[in-house]
Steps between C-alpha positions, in 0.01 A plus 500: 500500500631847415383848586273540198324171581440612856376842391265349240350257749444776756349743249274231357366436848397865526744598776711815451871424490587768754270343762687170522647480853878516519531166677304333218723668242809368676370146490411540132851623423657214694283249318584653163874491562529175695818305422603773255786738585460864411671576167506878462459638151648829387176588318228345717638571846597254771155341538260478210223435750558847648429688177119487523455818702683715754313339789599150400854615436524649849378177659746293298795725581425491873454124524844357574406137429469586131866604493678213672603335172652724235668405170689773312606390150677765294757509218739711708565597858452877490500779752146592390384159619615568856231752594202304372627168637566656840147638500354160412704321765410751771134415453575160655520686834779279640320167462715215356578569133581270207694719254627405152717728287562356153714690248442357154720689251821332387636817335758568776627143462523535123680835522754368749562188292536694173750732663697205632509333157615827344780516759353801677486336841742489791801274532316230696221482242757498219664191651169320552375564146827486311378237252193711408711817469754321282222361279360849439847632416524247217148554368443850359136432415420384850683797652307743281172332594580517872608865477177594322289312753685656794457850356128441452457364853692786660297761312175368650618348827354611831754637746626256761330547838702642790631224729268606784177479295385167643591602853291818471209303358487249785605716794152604629369142521808276501438396861161357391625295204471128570534368143726666245570427133769702320547403137727680255586775749850646442760357737605852603149558638506171688835595651366831630219339698586564865577222742227401747243653267258204498448379858186301414603358161404131473540415129739642242545455124789677323565461127801674343540421133785728393825307530718793398347718769577229754855470370553875502344553841768640729475298820803671649362854504128422530513170679254212451124538539437473875140622520371147561768385742318616815147375434407282798180371336654413162454129422433474124754628244515450122792639298580508132824683448865469405793427731478299815876469546600551867623854545352600164129470578312826459217410741532377858227299671429363849549142383488361853127574533372410152260209455445530122775603259472503120841571347468530122788554260668558276812538708852595402731355761825355374673473836289251696325180406118520535500220757734704718269800471199292602691345790582853614137606462364204695753551777366855543138386534338292769125496430494488119207288378491584127795563268533555126846525343623526141809344343450654160837637401840363402687486826871458450587429863594146597309310764652609833728223632399572859147382411607189309429252780228697678131437547316812614161439662254786535209388718249787468458510119166360379476631142793517256506627141811476281556635149804315366401483133825649370739365759439130547830440677414745778160337545658158539756634747227675698305175510794312649598770749173595670236306691165631623345257750163681510466574128140466380502676162770496230489686169787439263584642157784303349602140438316240705819302563650802679265466796526125558734560795266764641208257481705239684599754764170683542225300328358322803276794597431629147131536407525719186746488209498726194737427212569733209758301312792621294563144380316172454354320799690174571277195473584387854449842660141434612612176664772690687243763594269234639779349708633826642173697532240257636269778620485694172142619439544753219714475185534780244663425163532651154296370208807360323538221759129435562492183292798345681367591844153360428650180364727455802230581754273236351672285759283557806785423738683820401413817693193345663420822690487716187180707494563772240697514175547841339606549137655825386654625176870583489470744212236760410272417207557128540342298220340168582518269200181294468678207335765482772233528767293224337803274456670549835325719759151349474619135524720595797208676670276197434758275659542732796127523574435131443798346678534745787141593580259285302624149577328355807792277596736798483277706729489219755876435497615864467226741616520814287443862598536651154209736433605799285672587174585870487605677178685824576388742233720793399381795296660365182416131539121492533437294188753244621341490845154436356641224276654322798183532705295355215736202463508425873124537547432267208736235640352538847144458374586200283662321794225615736698635796437793730782746427463877481667677207540875554671788323668753730549843347836659566645805328871433531693270267846507650594148600602459859392845610134470402481164675645667807242779494224241527637392839224523758723711725546762228156531342411801718832678444405775255773640278693184419388527138760778466769230512408382151303787349771767520755458218862460603779650294661219304691718252249413225685510167823614662653152490834462329445409132826310471 
């Protein structure tokens, strides 16, 4: 319901708008905006519902509960935005605030990268991008194209905001902020946030997508970002940024008190092995229950010899998510090094063989496993899974291995406690071939339903709990999802078993991360979508052509 609907219904009933009691108006506004954060518009004003008349506007502006969740999405962080945002935030009247600031333009990133490629950057940047600079030097056409693009961007670019812009914006209400999302905000503005500024902050999401800005950030003169170091209530943190090297990290956190930590890459750390970094992280925490880490870069460091014969057990962790798609060796080493005796949920993006040691070390308590594979699934993997994870109730796989998994699980003795199988698509716009489905998937599904659930002798010898097939549907894979549901429902009906086949809508299509965001402990954490929606600088077409 929006304001015009409310006004129409009131007018049609014969009651003058101005005679509606204020308390009724407040409840109408709350109902109209339930579960929807305020998204101010430069043309419509902060609340569209307040534009009906001056009386309604006054009620809306004075009612603090309408202003406790505010999302500001703008191309640039500008000084002009400070005054209006401050005014909007002050209307919350010091009640707990959920505030999102999302900067969407990538022009500053493009300008900085073009300048670096044209050798107009500082010495540190010149060293980091030497291959791109050298490529441009040997390609006159590319250099001319970059120079023209840079000139055009600079002629229309908005001025960079002063470093204290964000601090000024948040100062009047920063003590009331309990949930904060900062996406695409310049690092210089993050660095100027004062320490002890957010005494009641509980959840934090920070996304910094400009690698050159991170590289150029002067930690010696400005120091790291310390605004979130003294937040006694902070428990949930999600980061997507560059650099996590000890002594070279631009943001400091109270790791000892965190319970949920999502640490997304890409990282650029050539001095320490990722396993050493994670060992250091875990040693700094004591109550961590959920952890996501990424091994998605080419680490050159050798496995630390001091960890060669170690087994590190971390008893508090219950949910673990690992993205090791581009660094299989690190995933395998992680699997051998760490053990999590209370682990209940594991999400892994990489090669299935890499986590065999982890399943042996931590599979006894596992109830949910999600696999997004970077390689084929070994034929004996499900048997290993059944041996090491006897209490597994939920298994999530990609469509490419569905046929093999169904065929293997036709044996009712494997994973007898399995209740739910989820199927997702590894790539957007996945195409489901009808002939392949008819020749392989449908026979495998028939065998699964018949042998595991339909056979009376099987049910008596190995009682089954399997009840649900779930197809995880991304924005670009809806046709594929409907195909799979049709196949499975047809097989189910032909065999005559009671199995629910459902399609679960989910917007993200980013492998391990979107599986993580469906974790029951994260579903009410607003702002995590910024981890995959905001584009990171990846140098685009600046790769060396040689």
